[in-house]
C-alpha positions in Angstrom: 0.0 0.0 0.0 1.5 3.4 -1.1 1.9 6.1 1.5 -0.2 9.2 0.7 1.4 12.7 0.8 0.6 14.7 3.9 -0.8 18.2 3.7 2.5 19.5 5.0 4.5 17.8 2.3 2.1 19.2 -0.4 2.5 22.7 1.1 6.3 22.4 1.1 6.3 21.2 -2.5 4.1 24.1 -3.6 6.3 26.6 -1.7 9.5 25.3 -3.4 7.7 25.5 -6.8 6.6 29.1 -6.2 10.2 30.1 -5.1 11.7 28.6 -8.2 9.1 30.2 -10.4 9.7 33.6 -8.8 13.5 33.3 -9.4 12.9 32.3 -13.1 10.5 35.3 -13.7 12.9 37.8 -12.0 15.9 36.5 -14.1 13.8 36.6 -17.3 12.7 40.2 -16.6 16.3 41.3 -15.9 17.6 39.6 -19.0 14.8 41.3 -21.1 15.7 44.7 -19.8 19.4 44.2 -20.5 18.5 43.0 -24.0 16.4 46.1 -24.6 19.4 48.2 -23.5 21.7 46.2 -25.7 19.5 46.9 -28.8 19.7 50.6 -28.2 23.5 50.4 -27.9 23.7 48.4 -31.1 21.5 51.0 -32.9 24.0 53.7 -31.8 26.9 51.6 -33.2 25.0 51.1 -36.5 24.4 54.8 -36.8 28.1 55.5 -36.5 28.9 53.0 -39.2 26.1 54.4 -41.4 27.6 57.9 -41.1 30.9 56.6 -42.3 29.1 54.9 -45.2 27.5 58.3 -46.1 31.0 59.8 -46.4 32.4 56.9 -48.5 29.5 57.0 -50.9 29.1 60.8 -51.0 25.4 60.7 -50.6 23.5 63.9 -50.9 21.4 65.6 -48.2 18.7 68.0 -49.4 20.3 67.7 -52.9 23.6 68.9 -51.5 27.0 67.2 -51.0 28.5 68.6 -47.8 31.9 70.4 -47.8 33.6 68.3 -45.1 32.0 64.9 -45.2 29.5 63.6 -42.7 29.4 63.8 -38.9 27.5 62.4 -36.0 27.3 64.4 -32.8 26.4 63.0 -29.4 24.8 65.6 -27.0 24.7 64.6 -23.3 22.5 67.5 -22.4 19.8 66.4 -24.8 20.4 62.6 -24.6 20.4 62.4 -28.4 22.6 62.2 -31.4 22.4 63.9 -34.8 23.7 62.7 -38.2 24.6 65.6 -40.4 26.4 66.8 -43.5 29.3 69.0 -42.4 29.4 72.3 -44.3 32.3 74.6 -43.4 31.3 77.9 -41.8 33.5 80.9 -42.2 33.6 83.6 -39.5 35.9 86.5 -40.1 37.9 84.4 -42.6 38.3 81.6 -40.1 36.9 78.2 -41.0 34.9 76.2 -38.5 34.1 72.5 -38.9 31.7 70.2 -37.1 28.2 70.5 -35.8 27.1 74.1 -35.0 24.5 74.5 -32.2 21.8 77.1 -32.6 19.6 78.3 -35.4 22.3 78.1 -38.1 21.1 76.1 -41.0 24.5 75.6 -42.6 24.8 72.0 -41.5 22.6 69.5 -43.4 20.7 67.5 -40.8 20.2 63.9 -42.0 18.5 62.5 -38.9 18.1 63.1 -35.1 17.5 60.3 -32.6 16.4 60.6 -29.0 17.1 57.7 -26.7 13.8 58.0 -24.9 12.9 58.2 -21.2 14.9 55.3 -19.7 18.2 55.4 -21.6 20.7 58.2 -21.8 24.3 59.1 -21.6 26.0 58.2 -18.3 28.1 60.4 -16.1 30.7 60.8 -17.4 29.3 60.5 -20.9 32.4 60.7 -23.1 36.0 60.0 -22.2 38.7 60.4 -24.8 42.4 59.4 -24.9 44.4 62.4 -25.9 48.0 62.1 -27.2 50.7 63.6 -25.0 54.5 63.2 -24.2 54.0 61.1 -21.1 55.3 57.5 -20.7 51.8 56.1 -21.4 51.4 58.3 -24.4 48.0 59.8 -23.7 45.8 61.2 -20.9 42.1 60.9 -20.4 39.7 63.9 -20.9 36.0 64.1 -20.4 33.7 65.9 -22.8 30.1 67.0 -22.6 29.6 66.8 -26.3 31.3 64.3 -28.8 31.5 65.4 -32.4 32.7 62.7 -34.8 33.6 63.5 -38.4 34.1 61.1 -41.4 36.0 62.7 -44.3 35.2 62.1 -47.9 35.8 59.9 -49.9 37.7 57.5 -47.6 35.6 57.8 -44.5 38.5 58.4 -42.2 37.4 59.3 -38.7 38.5 62.3 -36.7 37.1 64.1 -33.6 36.0 67.8 -33.9 36.6 70.1 -30.9 35.8 73.8 -31.0 35.4 73.9 -34.7 38.6 72.1 -35.5 39.7 68.5 -36.1 41.8 67.4 -33.1 44.3 65.0 -34.4 45.7 64.3 -30.9 42.5 62.5 -29.9 43.3 58.8 -30.3 40.0 57.3 -29.3 36.8 58.1 -27.4 34.4 56.0 -25.3 30.7 56.6 -25.1 29.0 55.5 -21.8 25.3 54.7 -21.8 23.1 54.0 -18.8 19.5 52.8 -18.3 16.9 53.5 -15.6 15.6 49.9 -16.1 18.8 47.9 -16.1 21.9 48.1 -13.9 25.3 48.5 -15.6 26.6 50.5 -18.5 27.2 50.0 -22.2 30.6 51.2 -23.4 31.1 52.0 -27.1 34.7 52.8 -28.1 35.6 54.6 -31.3 39.1 54.7 -32.7 40.4 57.7 -34.7 41.5 57.0 -38.3 40.0 53.7 -39.2 36.8 54.3 -37.3 36.9 50.8 -35.7 34.2 50.3 -33.1 33.9 47.9 -30.2 31.5 47.7 -27.3 30.9 45.8 -24.1 28.5 45.7 -21.2 29.7 46.4 -17.6 27.4 44.9 -15.1 28.0 47.1 -12.1 
């Protein structure tokens, strides 16, 4: 004759099942939020590569080919990025490159992307390695705005600071954070080739 389960045994089994189910649901929700975060980071990477492609192919914006290739500017204050055709602006015979804030319509805006309510640039948002004469060969510098330019027709990458290409900036890292997922996405951009790599820091 088989021994029947007691009420206590049944309750213990139900409790264990509920605990395991709860752990699985929590882990799934966490993984889903990280994956959503990852997709936004990948979209940003794709936008950088797309900007380089625009410079290599010489695509027109509003029926114009820009003077100085194409750029993509990341703005911490707005939590957005803009792909634009870089037209040179002359002020008192001095040439200015890169994205110009304000109402000036000289730059050709290709697209503007907002991250949304739960994803934005972290603090710090942009850290660049700048060449110097030290033993390491560079120092780190934070920026509030990161302006990336791709020249035509080869699509070579350089960073624009104060209206000029800064050839001393070797690479820059973009830091993204999310209100729904712990950790940060790091996206590193290398001057010249425009090589990009990224990784997730779970901390």
